[in-house]
NUZA-914092 format. One record per residue: x, y, z of N, C-alpha, C in turn; chain; residue in three letters. Coordinates in Angstrom, 2 decimals, padded with zeros to 5 digits. Layout:
<drenses>
<drense <X Y Z> <X Y Z> <X Y Z> A ALA>;
...
</drenses>
This chain:
<drenses>
<drense <015.41 -017.50 047.62> <014.71 -018.60 048.31> <014.49 -018.24 049.78> A MET>;
<drense <013.30 -018.48 050.25> <013.00 -018.24 051.66> <013.29 -019.51 052.45> A ARG>;
<drense <013.99 -019.36 053.57> <014.37 -020.50 054.41> <013.82 -020.27 055.82> A ARG>;
<drense <013.01 -021.22 056.29> <012.34 -021.08 057.59> <012.66 -022.29 058.45> A VAL>;
<drense <013.08 -022.04 059.70> <013.39 -023.13 060.62> <012.11 -023.71 061.21> A PHE>;
<drense <012.12 -025.03 061.38> <011.00 -025.70 062.03> <011.55 -026.71 063.01> A VAL>;
<drense <010.97 -026.78 064.19> <011.40 -027.68 065.25> <010.91 -029.10 064.94> A ASP>;
<drense <011.83 -030.03 064.82> <011.46 -031.40 064.47> <010.56 -032.05 065.52> A ARG>;
<drense <010.77 -031.70 066.78> <010.00 -032.33 067.86> <008.64 -031.67 068.08> A ASP>;
<drense <008.55 -030.38 067.75> <007.29 -029.66 067.93> <007.14 -028.67 066.77> A ALA>;
<drense <006.78 -029.15 065.57> <006.73 -028.29 064.38> <005.80 -027.09 064.57> A PRO>;
<drense <006.33 -025.89 064.27> <005.52 -024.68 064.41> <004.47 -024.62 063.31> A GLN>;
<drense <003.23 -024.30 063.72> <002.11 -024.29 062.78> <002.32 -023.29 061.65> A ARG>;
<drense <002.90 -022.12 061.97> <003.05 -021.11 060.92> <004.05 -021.54 059.85> A ASP>;
<drense <005.12 -022.27 060.26> <006.10 -022.76 059.29> <005.48 -023.83 058.39> A ALA>;
<drense <004.73 -024.73 058.98> <004.06 -025.78 058.21> <003.06 -025.16 057.23> A ILE>;
<drense <002.29 -024.20 057.69> <001.28 -023.56 056.85> <001.92 -022.80 055.69> A ASP>;
<drense <003.08 -022.18 055.94> <003.73 -021.44 054.86> <004.25 -022.40 053.79> A GLU>;
<drense <004.83 -023.53 054.22> <005.28 -024.53 053.25> <004.10 -025.01 052.41> A ALA>;
<drense <002.98 -025.29 053.07> <001.79 -025.76 052.35> <001.28 -024.70 051.39> A ALA>;
<drense <001.38 -023.42 051.78> <000.92 -022.33 050.91> <001.70 -022.33 049.60> A LYS>;
<drense <003.03 -022.46 049.69> <003.85 -022.46 048.48> <003.51 -023.64 047.58> A TRP>;
<drense <003.27 -024.80 048.21> <002.91 -025.99 047.42> <001.57 -025.79 046.73> A ILE>;
<drense <000.60 -025.25 047.45> <-000.73 -025.02 046.84> <-000.66 -024.00 045.71> A ARG>;
<drense <000.30 -023.09 045.77> <000.48 -022.10 044.71> <001.18 -022.67 043.47> A LEU>;
<drense <001.63 -023.93 043.57> <002.23 -024.57 042.42> <003.75 -024.54 042.40> A GLY>;
<drense <004.37 -024.18 043.53> <005.83 -024.10 043.58> <006.42 -025.35 044.23> A TYR>;
<drense <007.76 -025.41 044.24> <008.48 -026.57 044.79> <009.10 -026.19 046.13> A VAL>;
<drense <008.87 -027.01 047.13> <009.37 -026.77 048.48> <010.32 -027.91 048.87> A VAL>;
<drense <011.46 -027.56 049.45> <012.36 -028.57 050.01> <012.03 -028.75 051.48> A ALA>;
<drense <011.91 -030.00 051.91> <011.57 -030.25 053.31> <012.16 -031.58 053.76> A MET>;
<drense <012.29 -031.79 055.07> <012.85 -033.05 055.56> <011.87 -034.20 055.43> A PRO>;
<drense <012.42 -035.39 055.25> <011.63 -036.61 055.37> <012.30 -037.47 056.44> A THR>;
<drense <011.89 -038.72 056.57> <012.47 -039.55 057.61> <013.90 -040.01 057.30> A ASP>;
<drense <014.38 -039.76 056.08> <015.77 -040.12 055.75> <016.56 -038.90 055.29> A THR>;
<drense <016.15 -038.26 054.19> <016.88 -037.15 053.60> <015.92 -036.00 053.30> A LEU>;
<drense <016.43 -034.94 052.68> <015.55 -033.85 052.25> <014.92 -034.19 050.91> A TYR>;
<drense <013.65 -033.82 050.76> <012.92 -034.12 049.54> <012.29 -032.87 048.96> A GLY>;
<drense <011.81 -033.00 047.72> <011.13 -031.91 047.03> <009.64 -032.18 047.02> A LEU>;
<drense <008.89 -031.26 047.63> <007.44 -031.41 047.73> <006.76 -030.46 046.76> A ALA>;
<drense <005.84 -030.99 045.97> <005.05 -030.20 045.04> <003.69 -030.87 044.88> A ALA>;
<drense <002.77 -030.15 044.26> <001.42 -030.65 044.05> <001.41 -031.65 042.89> A ASP>;
<drense <001.19 -032.95 043.15> <001.25 -033.94 042.08> <000.05 -033.91 041.15> A PRO>;
<drense <-000.96 -033.08 041.47> <-002.14 -032.96 040.62> <-002.02 -031.79 039.65> A PHE>;
<drense <-000.92 -031.04 039.74> <-000.70 -029.87 038.89> <000.40 -030.17 037.86> A SER>;
<drense <000.06 -030.11 036.58> <001.06 -030.33 035.53> <002.21 -029.34 035.65> A GLU>;
<drense <001.89 -028.07 035.93> <002.92 -027.04 036.02> <003.85 -027.28 037.21> A ALA>;
<drense <003.28 -027.68 038.35> <004.09 -027.93 039.54> <005.02 -029.12 039.33> A ALA>;
<drense <004.51 -030.18 038.72> <005.34 -031.36 038.45> <006.45 -031.02 037.46> A VAL>;
<drense <006.14 -030.21 036.46> <007.17 -029.77 035.50> <008.26 -029.00 036.22> A ALA>;
<drense <007.89 -028.21 037.25> <008.89 -027.47 038.02> <009.82 -028.43 038.77> A ARG>;
<drense <009.28 -029.52 039.29> <010.12 -030.50 039.99> <011.19 -031.05 039.05> A VAL>;
<drense <010.80 -031.44 037.85> <011.77 -031.97 036.90> <012.79 -030.91 036.49> A PHE>;
<drense <012.36 -029.66 036.40> <013.28 -028.57 036.07> <014.29 -028.37 037.20> A HIS>;
<drense <013.81 -028.35 038.44> <014.70 -028.17 039.60> <015.76 -029.25 039.64> A VAL>;
<drense <015.37 -030.49 039.33> <016.29 -031.62 039.42> <017.11 -031.87 038.15> A LYS>;
<drense <016.80 -031.14 037.06> <017.43 -031.45 035.77> <017.21 -032.91 035.41> A ASP>;
<drense <016.00 -033.36 035.54> <015.68 -034.78 035.41> <014.67 -034.99 034.29> A ARG>;
<drense <014.83 -036.06 033.54> <013.89 -036.38 032.48> <012.54 -036.76 033.05> A GLY>;
<drense <011.48 -036.44 032.31> <010.12 -036.68 032.79> <009.67 -038.12 032.60> A ALA>;
<drense <010.59 -039.00 032.22> <010.22 -040.40 032.03> <010.41 -041.23 033.30> A ASP>;
<drense <010.80 -040.60 034.40> <010.99 -041.32 035.66> <009.91 -040.89 036.64> A ARG>;
<drense <009.27 -041.88 037.26> <008.14 -041.59 038.15> <008.58 -040.83 039.39> A ALA>;
<drense <007.64 -040.07 039.97> <007.89 -039.33 041.20> <007.16 -040.02 042.35> A LEU>;
<drense <007.86 -040.35 043.43> <007.18 -040.94 044.58> <006.36 -039.89 045.32> A PRO>;
<drense <005.34 -040.35 046.02> <004.45 -039.47 046.78> <004.46 -039.85 048.26> A LEU>;
<drense <004.15 -038.88 049.10> <003.92 -039.13 050.52> <002.57 -038.54 050.90> A ILE>;
<drense <001.99 -039.06 051.97> <000.66 -038.60 052.41> <000.62 -038.52 053.92> A ALA>;
<drense <-000.38 -037.81 054.42> <-000.53 -037.65 055.86> <-000.96 -038.94 056.54> A ALA>;
<drense <-001.82 -039.72 055.85> <-002.33 -040.96 056.42> <-003.04 -041.75 055.32> A ASP>;
<drense <-003.53 -042.92 055.68> <-004.21 -043.79 054.72> <-005.50 -043.15 054.21> A VAL>;
<drense <-006.20 -042.42 055.07> <-007.44 -041.76 054.66> <-007.18 -040.76 053.54> A THR>;
<drense <-006.09 -040.01 053.64> <-005.75 -039.05 052.59> <-005.44 -039.76 051.27> A GLN>;
<drense <-004.77 -040.89 051.35> <-004.48 -041.67 050.14> <-005.78 -042.15 049.50> A ILE>;
<drense <-006.68 -042.70 050.31> <-007.94 -043.21 049.78> <-008.76 -042.09 049.14> A ALA>;
<drense <-008.73 -040.91 049.73> <-009.54 -039.79 049.23> <-009.03 -039.24 047.91> A SER>;
<drense <-007.70 -039.27 047.71> <-007.13 -038.59 046.54> <-006.49 -039.52 045.51> A HIS>;
<drense <-006.11 -040.72 045.93> <-005.44 -041.64 045.01> <-006.22 -042.92 044.78> A LEU>;
<drense <-007.13 -043.24 045.68> <-007.90 -044.48 045.57> <-007.63 -045.40 046.74> A GLY>;
<drense <-008.51 -046.34 046.94> <-008.37 -047.28 048.05> <-007.24 -048.27 047.79> A ARG>;
<drense <-006.55 -048.63 048.84> <-005.52 -049.66 048.75> <-006.18 -051.02 048.62> A LEU>;
<drense <-005.48 -051.94 047.97> <-005.97 -053.32 047.91> <-005.93 -053.92 049.31> A SER>;
<drense <-006.57 -055.05 049.47> <-006.63 -055.68 050.79> <-005.23 -056.01 051.31> A GLU>;
<drense <-004.38 -056.56 050.45> <-003.02 -056.90 050.87> <-002.21 -055.64 051.17> A THR>;
<drense <-002.33 -054.62 050.33> <-001.63 -053.36 050.56> <-002.07 -052.73 051.88> A ALA>;
<drense <-003.35 -052.84 052.18> <-003.86 -052.26 053.43> <-003.28 -052.99 054.64> A GLU>;
<drense <-003.12 -054.30 054.53> <-002.49 -055.04 055.62> <-001.06 -054.52 055.88> A ARG>;
<drense <-000.33 -054.31 054.80> <001.04 -053.80 054.93> <001.04 -052.39 055.50> A LEU>;
<drense <000.15 -051.55 054.99> <000.09 -050.16 055.45> <-000.24 -050.08 056.94> A ALA>;
<drense <-001.19 -050.89 057.38> <-001.61 -050.85 058.78> <-000.47 -051.24 059.72> A ASN>;
<drense <000.46 -052.06 059.23> <001.55 -052.52 060.09> <002.80 -051.64 059.96> A HIS>;
<drense <003.15 -051.22 058.75> <004.43 -050.56 058.52> <004.36 -049.04 058.38> A PHE>;
<drense <003.18 -048.48 058.31> <003.04 -047.02 058.23> <002.64 -046.44 059.58> A TRP>;
<drense <003.14 -045.25 059.94> <004.14 -044.47 059.22> <005.49 -045.18 059.21> A PRO>;
<drense <006.16 -045.12 058.07> <007.45 -045.78 057.97> <007.93 -045.90 056.54> A GLY>;
<drense <009.13 -046.47 056.37> <009.80 -046.48 055.06> <009.37 -047.63 054.14> A PRO>;
<drense <008.06 -047.73 053.90> <007.53 -048.71 052.95> <006.72 -047.96 051.90> A LEU>;
<drense <007.16 -048.05 050.64> <006.43 -047.45 049.53> <005.63 -048.53 048.82> A THR>;
<drense <004.34 -048.28 048.66> <003.46 -049.23 047.98> <003.10 -048.69 046.61> A LEU>;
<drense <003.22 -049.53 045.59> <002.82 -049.15 044.24> <001.34 -049.41 044.06> A LEU>;
<drense <000.63 -048.41 043.53> <-000.79 -048.54 043.27> <-001.11 -047.89 041.93> A MET>;
<drense <-002.25 -048.21 041.33> <-002.60 -047.57 040.06> <-002.64 -046.05 040.19> A PRO>;
<drense <-002.09 -045.36 039.22> <-002.07 -043.89 039.25> <-003.47 -043.34 039.02> A ALA>;
<drense <-003.92 -042.48 039.91> <-005.24 -041.85 039.76> <-005.26 -040.96 038.54> A ALA>;
<drense <-006.40 -040.89 037.89> <-006.53 -040.09 036.66> <-006.27 -038.61 036.93> A ARG>;
<drense <-006.51 -038.16 038.15> <-006.35 -036.74 038.47> <-004.88 -036.32 038.57> A GLN>;
<drense <-003.98 -037.28 038.74> <-002.56 -036.95 038.87> <-002.02 -036.39 037.56> A LEU>;
<drense <-001.04 -035.50 037.67> <-000.33 -035.04 036.48> <000.29 -036.25 035.78> A ALA>;
<drense <000.28 -036.26 034.47> <000.70 -037.44 033.70> <002.12 -037.88 034.03> A ARG>;
<drense <003.02 -036.89 034.26> <004.43 -037.23 034.44> <004.72 -037.87 035.80> A GLU>;
<drense <003.78 -037.80 036.74> <004.02 -038.37 038.07> <004.30 -039.87 037.96> A VAL>;
<drense <003.58 -040.56 037.10> <003.75 -042.02 036.99> <004.88 -042.42 036.05> A SER>;
<drense <005.48 -041.45 035.36> <006.57 -041.77 034.44> <006.15 -042.71 033.33> A GLY>;
<drense <004.86 -042.68 032.97> <004.35 -043.54 031.91> <004.11 -044.98 032.32> A GLY>;
<drense <004.24 -045.30 033.61> <004.08 -046.68 034.08> <002.62 -047.01 034.42> A THR>;
<drense <001.79 -045.99 034.63> <000.42 -046.23 035.06> <000.32 -046.54 036.54> A GLY>;
<drense <001.45 -046.47 037.25> <001.46 -046.72 038.68> <002.14 -045.56 039.40> A GLN>;
<drense <001.84 -045.45 040.69> <002.50 -044.44 041.51> <002.85 -045.06 042.85> A VAL>;
<drense <004.03 -044.69 043.37> <004.46 -045.16 044.68> <004.09 -044.16 045.75> A GLY>;
<drense <003.53 -044.64 046.86> <003.12 -043.73 047.94> <003.42 -044.36 049.28> A VAL>;
<drense <003.70 -043.52 050.25> <003.88 -044.00 051.62> <003.47 -042.91 052.59> A ARG>;
<drense <003.27 -043.30 053.83> <003.06 -042.36 054.93> <004.37 -042.33 055.70> A VAL>;
<drense <005.11 -041.22 055.65> <006.45 -041.19 056.23> <006.42 -041.15 057.76> A PRO>;
<drense <007.51 -041.60 058.37> <007.62 -041.56 059.82> <007.89 -040.14 060.34> A ALA>;
<drense <008.30 -039.24 059.46> <008.64 -037.88 059.85> <007.38 -037.04 060.10> A ASP>;
<drense <007.29 -036.45 061.29> <006.09 -035.68 061.66> <005.95 -034.41 060.83> A ALA>;
<drense <007.07 -033.79 060.45> <007.01 -032.57 059.66> <006.43 -032.87 058.27> A ILE>;
<drense <006.93 -033.92 057.64> <006.43 -034.28 056.31> <004.94 -034.60 056.35> A ALA>;
<drense <004.50 -035.34 057.37> <003.08 -035.65 057.48> <002.25 -034.39 057.72> A ARG>;
<drense <002.79 -033.48 058.52> <002.07 -032.24 058.81> <001.90 -031.38 057.56> A ALA>;
<drense <002.93 -031.33 056.71> <002.82 -030.57 055.47> <001.74 -031.18 054.57> A VAL>;
<drense <001.74 -032.50 054.46> <000.70 -033.16 053.65> <-000.69 -032.85 054.19> A CYS>;
<drense <-000.83 -032.88 055.51> <-002.13 -032.59 056.11> <-002.55 -031.15 055.83> A ALA>;
<drense <-001.59 -030.22 055.93> <-001.90 -028.81 055.68> <-002.24 -028.55 054.22> A ALA>;
<drense <-001.62 -029.29 053.31> <-001.94 -029.16 051.88> <-003.32 -029.72 051.57> A CYS>;
<drense <-003.70 -030.75 052.33> <-004.99 -031.39 052.09> <-004.94 -032.52 051.09> A GLY>;
<drense <-003.73 -032.88 050.64> <-003.57 -033.96 049.67> <-002.12 -034.45 049.69> A HIS>;
<drense <-001.84 -035.62 049.11> <-000.45 -036.08 049.03> <000.42 -035.11 048.23> A PRO>;
<drense <001.73 -035.18 048.47> <002.69 -034.35 047.74> <003.83 -035.23 047.22> A VAL>;
<drense <004.61 -034.68 046.29> <005.77 -035.42 045.81> <006.84 -035.48 046.89> A THR>;
<drense <007.75 -036.44 046.78> <008.80 -036.58 047.79> <010.10 -037.10 047.17> A ALA>;
<drense <010.40 -036.65 045.95> <011.66 -037.05 045.33> <012.82 -036.34 046.02> A THR>;
<drense <014.02 -036.90 045.97> <015.16 -036.34 046.69> <015.50 -034.93 046.20> A SER>;
<drense <015.96 -034.09 047.12> <016.23 -032.67 046.84> <017.65 -032.49 046.29> A ALA>;
<drense <017.88 -033.00 045.09> <019.21 -032.92 044.49> <019.09 -032.80 042.98> A ASN>;
<drense <020.18 -032.36 042.36> <020.27 -032.44 040.91> <020.39 -033.92 040.56> A ILE>;
<drense <019.66 -034.36 039.55> <019.66 -035.77 039.18> <021.08 -036.28 038.97> A SER>;
<drense <021.40 -037.40 039.61> <022.73 -037.99 039.49> <023.70 -037.53 040.56> A GLY>;
<drense <023.34 -036.51 041.34> <024.19 -036.02 042.42> <023.74 -036.62 043.74> A HIS>;
<drense <024.59 -036.58 044.78> <024.20 -037.15 046.07> <022.97 -036.47 046.65> A PRO>;
<drense <022.11 -037.25 047.27> <020.92 -036.70 047.92> <021.32 -036.03 049.24> A ALA>;
<drense <020.80 -034.85 049.55> <021.24 -034.09 050.72> <020.56 -034.51 052.02> A PRO>;
<drense <021.35 -034.48 053.09> <020.82 -034.78 054.42> <020.74 -033.55 055.29> A ALA>;
<drense <021.23 -032.39 054.81> <021.19 -031.17 055.60> <020.60 -030.03 054.77> A THR>;
<drense <020.02 -029.04 055.45> <019.45 -027.90 054.72> <020.52 -027.07 054.01> A PRO>;
<drense <021.72 -027.01 054.57> <022.80 -026.26 053.92> <023.15 -026.88 052.57> A ASP>;
<drense <023.17 -028.21 052.51> <023.45 -028.90 051.24> <022.36 -028.61 050.22> A GLU>;
<drense <021.11 -028.57 050.68> <020.00 -028.25 049.79> <020.16 -026.84 049.23> A VAL>;
<drense <020.48 -025.89 050.10> <020.59 -024.50 049.66> <021.74 -024.33 048.68> A GLU>;
<drense <022.87 -024.99 048.94> <024.01 -024.86 048.03> <023.67 -025.42 046.64> A ARG>;
<drense <022.97 -026.54 046.62> <022.70 -027.21 045.35> <021.52 -026.61 044.59> A ALA>;
<drense <020.47 -026.22 045.34> <019.21 -025.87 044.67> <018.63 -024.53 045.09> A LEU>;
<drense <019.34 -023.80 045.94> <018.78 -022.56 046.48> <018.31 -021.59 045.43> A GLY>;
<drense <019.00 -021.53 044.30> <018.62 -020.59 043.23> <017.43 -021.08 042.42> A HIS>;
<drense <016.97 -022.32 042.68> <015.86 -022.89 041.90> <014.59 -023.08 042.73> A ARG>;
<drense <014.69 -022.91 044.04> <013.57 -023.18 044.93> <012.95 -021.90 045.45> A LEU>;
<drense <011.69 -022.01 045.85> <011.00 -020.88 046.45> <011.08 -020.92 047.98> A GLN>;
<drense <011.16 -022.15 048.54> <011.03 -022.27 050.00> <011.76 -023.51 050.49> A PHE>;
<drense <012.44 -023.35 051.62> <013.15 -024.46 052.27> <012.70 -024.53 053.72> A LEU>;
<drense <012.15 -025.65 054.11> <011.76 -025.90 055.49> <012.95 -026.54 056.19> A LEU>;
<drense <013.60 -025.80 057.07> <014.86 -026.19 057.69> <014.60 -026.83 059.04> A ASP>;
<drense <014.82 -028.15 059.12> <014.67 -028.87 060.38> <016.01 -029.42 060.86> A ALA>;
<drense <017.11 -028.85 060.33> <018.42 -029.37 060.69> <018.73 -030.65 059.94> A GLY>;
<drense <019.79 -031.34 060.33> <020.18 -032.58 059.63> <019.11 -033.66 059.76> A PRO>;
<drense <018.94 -034.43 058.70> <018.06 -035.60 058.73> <018.89 -036.83 059.07> A THR>;
<drense <018.25 -037.92 059.50> <019.01 -039.09 059.96> <019.69 -039.89 058.86> A PRO>;
<drense <019.27 -039.71 057.58> <019.84 -040.52 056.51> <019.37 -041.96 056.61> A GLY>;
<drense <020.15 -042.86 056.08> <019.79 -044.27 056.13> <019.31 -044.81 054.80> A GLY>;
<drense <018.89 -046.06 054.82> <018.46 -046.73 053.60> <017.16 -046.11 053.07> A ALA>;
<drense <016.94 -046.15 051.76> <015.68 -045.64 051.19> <014.52 -046.57 051.56> A PRO>;
<drense <013.32 -046.12 051.26> <012.16 -046.95 051.55> <012.17 -048.21 050.69> A SER>;
<drense <011.62 -049.26 051.22> <011.40 -050.49 050.46> <010.18 -050.28 049.56> A THR>;
<drense <010.29 -050.67 048.30> <009.17 -050.50 047.37> <008.57 -051.87 047.07> A ILE>;
<drense <007.25 -051.97 047.25> <006.54 -053.23 047.05> <005.34 -052.99 046.14> A VAL>;
<drense <005.18 -053.86 045.16> <003.99 -053.84 044.31> <003.03 -054.90 044.80> A GLU>;
<drense <001.77 -054.54 044.93> <000.75 -055.49 045.37> <-000.35 -055.53 044.32> A VAL>;
<drense <-000.45 -056.65 043.65> <-001.52 -056.80 042.65> <-002.01 -058.24 042.70> A SER>;
<drense <-003.29 -058.40 042.54> <-003.86 -059.74 042.57> <-003.68 -060.46 043.89> A GLY>;
<drense <-003.51 -059.68 044.97> <-003.36 -060.28 046.29> <-001.95 -060.70 046.63> A GLY>;
<drense <-001.03 -060.63 045.66> <000.36 -061.03 045.90> <001.25 -059.80 045.99> A GLU>;
<drense <002.25 -059.86 046.87> <003.21 -058.78 047.02> <004.49 -059.14 046.28> A ALA>;
<drense <005.09 -058.14 045.62> <006.33 -058.37 044.88> <007.32 -057.26 045.20> A ARG>;
<drense <008.53 -057.65 045.56> <009.58 -056.69 045.90> <010.07 -056.00 044.63> A LEU>;
<drense <010.04 -054.65 044.63> <010.54 -053.85 043.51> <011.91 -053.26 043.84> A ILE>;
<drense <012.08 -052.78 045.07> <013.37 -052.25 045.50> <013.59 -052.57 046.96> A ARG>;
<drense <014.73 -053.20 047.28> <015.09 -053.47 048.67> <015.38 -052.14 049.37> A ALA>;
<drense <015.09 -052.08 050.66> <015.31 -050.84 051.38> <015.33 -051.05 052.88> A GLY>;
<drense <014.81 -050.05 053.60> <014.93 -050.02 055.05> <014.21 -051.17 055.74> A ALA>;
<drense <013.12 -051.65 055.16> <012.39 -052.80 055.72> <012.73 -054.03 054.89> A ILE>;
<drense <013.19 -055.07 055.54> <013.63 -056.25 054.79> <012.43 -056.96 054.15> A SER>;
<drense <012.68 -057.58 053.02> <011.66 -058.35 052.32> <011.19 -059.51 053.19> A TRP>;
<drense <012.10 -060.09 053.96> <011.74 -061.20 054.85> <010.74 -060.75 055.91> A GLU>;
<drense <010.94 -059.55 056.44> <010.02 -059.03 057.45> <008.63 -058.78 056.85> A GLU>;
<drense <008.61 -058.27 055.63> <007.33 -058.02 054.96> <006.59 -059.33 054.70> A ILE>;
<drense <007.31 -060.33 054.18> <006.68 -061.62 053.92> <006.18 -062.27 055.21> A GLN>;
<drense <006.97 -062.14 056.27> <006.58 -062.74 057.55> <005.30 -062.10 058.07> A ALA>;
<drense <005.19 -060.79 057.94> <003.98 -060.11 058.41> <002.77 -060.52 057.59> A TRP>;
<drense <002.90 -060.62 056.27> <001.78 -061.03 055.44> <001.32 -062.44 055.81> A LEU>;
<drense <002.27 -063.30 056.12> <001.92 -064.67 056.51> <001.11 -064.66 057.79> A HIS>;
<drense <001.54 -063.82 058.76> <000.82 -063.71 060.05> <-000.56 -063.11 059.82> A ILE>;
<drense <-000.63 -062.04 059.01> <-001.89 -061.33 058.80> <-002.94 -062.20 058.10> A ALA>;
<drense <-002.47 -063.15 057.27> <-003.41 -064.01 056.55> <-003.80 -065.25 057.34> A ARG>;
<drense <-003.08 -065.50 058.41> <-003.34 -066.72 059.19> <-004.68 -066.64 059.93> A ALA>;
</drenses>
C-alpha cells in the first residue's frame, strides 16, 4: 500500500491528484473525512464497489454513503435535490448532514443496498472535497474498518487494519472524530429523521420552519 502525507490546512495538489487517480482506476483509497477515515471508491463502477465490500468484509446488502465536492456535482451525477433537501443543503453543507435521495440509475447496484435510495453529503473536510473535485464525481465514504470493528481516526489505525487490502492511503494525521452525520430523508416536501447525529433534529426542524416562513 502506498501512503502519502497531505497537509490538512493546505492540501498538496499532487497528493490529491494521486488519490483521485487510484479511484478513477477502480481501486479503494483510504482518506480523512470531517470525523474519521473513510474508504473512497468510484460508486459508478461495479468492480470498485465490490472491492469496497471485500476490503470491509461486509455484506453487499448494506448501502454505501457518498460524499461530493458540492451541490453542483451532486446534481450533475446523482440528480437534483428536492426543494426541501436543497434548503437543508444550502444551510448545513459543507457539514455532517446526509440527505437520502433516489439512487441514480448510473450508480452500481450495490451502492443503494437494494433500497433504491442513496445518502450523500458535502463534507466539511477540505481534503475530502478536493478528492471528489479531482475525481470529477461523488465517491463512497464508508468507514475505513473491517465491518463490526471500531472506525479509525488515525492513519496508523487504517494501515494496521487494512494496509494489506488497500492500494493508497492519504495521510492527513489524526481526524477529529465525533458524532456521525445526521441522516434525513426528504420526500413529498417533508423531512424525516433516519439517524440522529452531529446536527440535532431540533436544529434541522427549526431551520426548515425559518426557511419556509
